[in-house]
C-alpha positions as CSV (number, residue, x, y, z in Angstrom):
1,M,93.3,117.3,91.8
2,V,96.5,117.4,94.0
3,I,95.1,120.2,96.0
4,G,91.7,118.5,96.4
5,V,93.2,115.2,97.5
6,F,95.5,117.1,99.9
7,F,92.4,118.8,101.4
8,I,90.7,115.3,101.8
9,I,93.8,114.0,103.5
10,I,94.0,116.9,105.9
11,C,90.3,116.9,106.8
12,G,90.1,113.1,107.1
13,F,93.3,112.6,109.1
14,E,91.5,112.6,112.5
15,I,88.9,110.0,111.2
16,A,91.6,107.8,109.8
17,Y,93.9,108.1,112.8
18,T,91.0,107.2,115.1
19,A,89.7,104.3,113.0
20,I,93.1,102.8,112.2
21,L,95.3,103.3,115.3
22,L,93.0,104.1,118.2
23,T,90.1,101.7,117.7
24,P,90.7,98.2,119.1
25,T,90.4,95.5,116.6
26,D,89.6,92.6,118.9
27,V,86.2,93.9,120.0
28,D,83.3,91.9,118.8
29,E,80.5,93.7,117.0
30,P,77.8,94.8,119.5
31,E,74.7,92.7,119.4
32,L,71.6,94.3,118.0
33,E,68.8,95.2,120.5
34,G,65.5,93.7,119.3
35,H,64.4,92.7,115.8
36,S,62.6,94.6,113.1
37,V,60.0,91.8,113.0
38,K,58.8,89.3,115.5
39,I,57.7,85.7,114.7
40,N,54.7,84.4,116.6
41,K,53.9,80.7,117.4
42,T,52.2,80.2,114.0
43,G,55.2,81.5,112.1
44,A,53.6,84.7,110.9
45,L,55.8,87.8,110.8
46,I,54.5,90.7,112.9
47,P,56.2,94.2,112.3
48,V,57.6,95.9,115.4
49,T,56.0,99.2,116.0
50,D,57.4,100.2,119.3
51,V,61.0,101.7,119.7
52,Q,63.4,100.2,122.2
53,Y,65.6,102.8,123.8
54,L,69.0,102.0,125.3
55,D,69.5,103.1,128.9
56,S,72.7,105.1,129.0
57,S,73.4,104.0,132.6
58,L,74.0,100.5,131.3
59,I,77.0,101.5,129.2
60,D,80.3,100.4,130.5
61,D,82.5,103.4,131.3
62,E,85.7,101.6,130.5
63,Q,84.7,101.4,126.8
64,N,84.7,105.1,126.0
65,F,85.8,104.7,122.3
66,E,83.5,105.0,119.4
67,Y,82.9,101.5,117.9
68,I,83.9,101.2,114.3
69,T,82.7,98.2,112.4
70,P,85.3,96.1,110.6
71,W,83.9,97.0,107.2
72,R,84.1,100.7,108.0
73,R,87.7,100.3,109.2
74,R,88.6,98.5,106.0
75,A,86.9,101.2,103.9
76,I,88.8,104.0,105.7
77,I,92.1,102.1,105.2
78,Y,91.2,101.7,101.5
79,M,90.4,105.4,101.2
80,T,93.6,106.3,103.0
81,L,95.7,104.2,100.6
82,I,93.9,105.5,97.5
83,N,94.2,109.2,98.5
84,S,97.9,108.8,99.5
85,G,98.7,107.1,96.2
86,V,96.8,109.7,94.1
87,F,98.5,112.5,96.1
88,V,102.0,111.1,95.5
89,A,101.5,110.1,91.8
90,L,99.8,113.3,90.7
91,G,102.1,115.4,92.9
92,V,105.2,114.0,91.2
93,L,103.5,114.4,87.8
94,S,102.6,118.0,88.6
95,L,106.1,118.8,89.7
96,W,107.6,117.2,86.5
97,H,105.2,119.2,84.3
98,S,105.9,122.4,86.2
99,Q,109.6,121.9,85.4
100,L,108.8,121.2,81.8
101,I,106.7,124.4,81.6
102,G,109.6,126.4,83.1
103,R,112.0,125.0,80.5
104,G,109.5,125.6,77.6
105,E,109.2,121.9,76.7
106,T,106.5,119.3,76.3
107,S,107.2,115.8,77.6
108,I,108.1,114.6,74.1
109,E,110.4,117.6,73.5
110,A,112.1,116.8,76.8
111,N,113.2,113.4,75.4
112,I,114.2,114.9,72.0
113,N,116.1,117.8,73.7
114,K,117.9,115.3,76.0
115,A,119.0,113.2,73.0
116,E,120.1,116.3,71.1
117,T,122.1,117.7,74.0
118,S,124.0,114.4,74.4
119,R,124.5,114.1,70.6
120,L,125.8,117.6,70.2
121,A,128.0,117.3,73.3
122,E,129.8,114.4,71.7
123,I,130.9,116.7,68.8
124,G,131.7,119.6,71.1
125,R,128.6,121.8,70.5
126,I,126.0,123.1,72.9
127,Y,122.3,122.5,72.3
128,T,119.9,125.4,73.0
129,N,116.1,124.8,73.2
130,P,114.6,127.2,70.7
131,Y,111.4,127.5,72.8
132,N,112.9,128.3,76.2
133,F,112.4,132.0,76.8
134,G,113.3,131.7,80.5
135,T,111.2,130.4,83.4
136,K,109.1,133.5,84.0
137,K,108.4,134.2,80.4
138,N,107.6,130.5,79.8
139,W,105.0,130.5,82.6
140,R,103.5,133.7,81.2
141,I,103.2,132.0,77.8
142,F,101.7,128.9,79.3
143,L,99.1,130.9,81.2
144,G,98.3,133.1,78.2
145,L,99.4,136.2,79.9
146,V,101.0,137.8,76.9
147,Q,100.2,140.7,74.6
148,G,98.4,142.7,77.3
149,R,96.3,139.8,78.6
150,T,95.6,139.8,82.4
151,I,95.1,137.1,84.9
152,L,91.5,138.1,85.6
153,R,90.5,138.3,82.0
154,N,92.4,135.2,80.7
155,L,92.3,132.7,83.6
156,F,89.1,133.3,85.4
157,L,86.7,134.7,82.8
158,P,86.0,133.5,79.3
159,S,88.5,134.8,76.9
160,A,87.5,136.3,73.5
161,H,91.0,136.8,72.2
162,E,92.5,134.9,69.3
163,P,95.1,132.3,70.0
164,I,98.8,133.2,69.6
165,G,100.1,132.2,66.2
166,D,98.5,130.0,63.6
167,G,98.9,126.7,65.5
168,L,101.5,125.3,63.1
169,T,104.4,127.6,63.8
170,W,105.6,129.1,67.1
171,H,107.8,131.9,68.2
172,T,111.4,130.9,69.0
173,I,114.3,132.6,70.7
174,H,115.7,133.1,67.2
175,D,112.9,135.4,66.1
176,E,113.9,139.0,65.1
177,N,111.3,140.7,67.3
178,I,111.9,138.6,70.4
179,D,112.0,141.6,72.7
180,E,108.5,142.6,71.6
181,W,106.9,139.2,72.2
182,P,105.4,138.3,74.5
């Protein structure tokens, strides 16, 4: 989502810049040429079947900007604010979760580990997260690239392998065969 919103921001920058900063706001909306129906003397509506063309020689050369209606300008400002907000909010959330993955924690475990670290520091002991195998190994576990699994087979194609463990217990740094896994 962060990458998609960033793509929208980059591709829409010129449109937003032109609509917000370069388009004058004090210009009245252009008057419409003609009507879709005409009213005759009796009050009956007669549909217009001919097309009226605007003679390009009548256009004032001093007004060389593309006119943007006020509602379109407000819509572009709204989209700019929404995309910027989503980019910042999800960007910060993604960075925070990337750090959690690197430390081998969930968001709940981060709070528990913080409390345990301060509690044990008061009595002179050091707390060690039992699920922190190091940044590189934690990311490999998160992506499922353990026990011979590859990026192509595990991330981009459907995977037929069984999940690691039984879902109730997890490997820790205290396991005897820690060098063999993952």
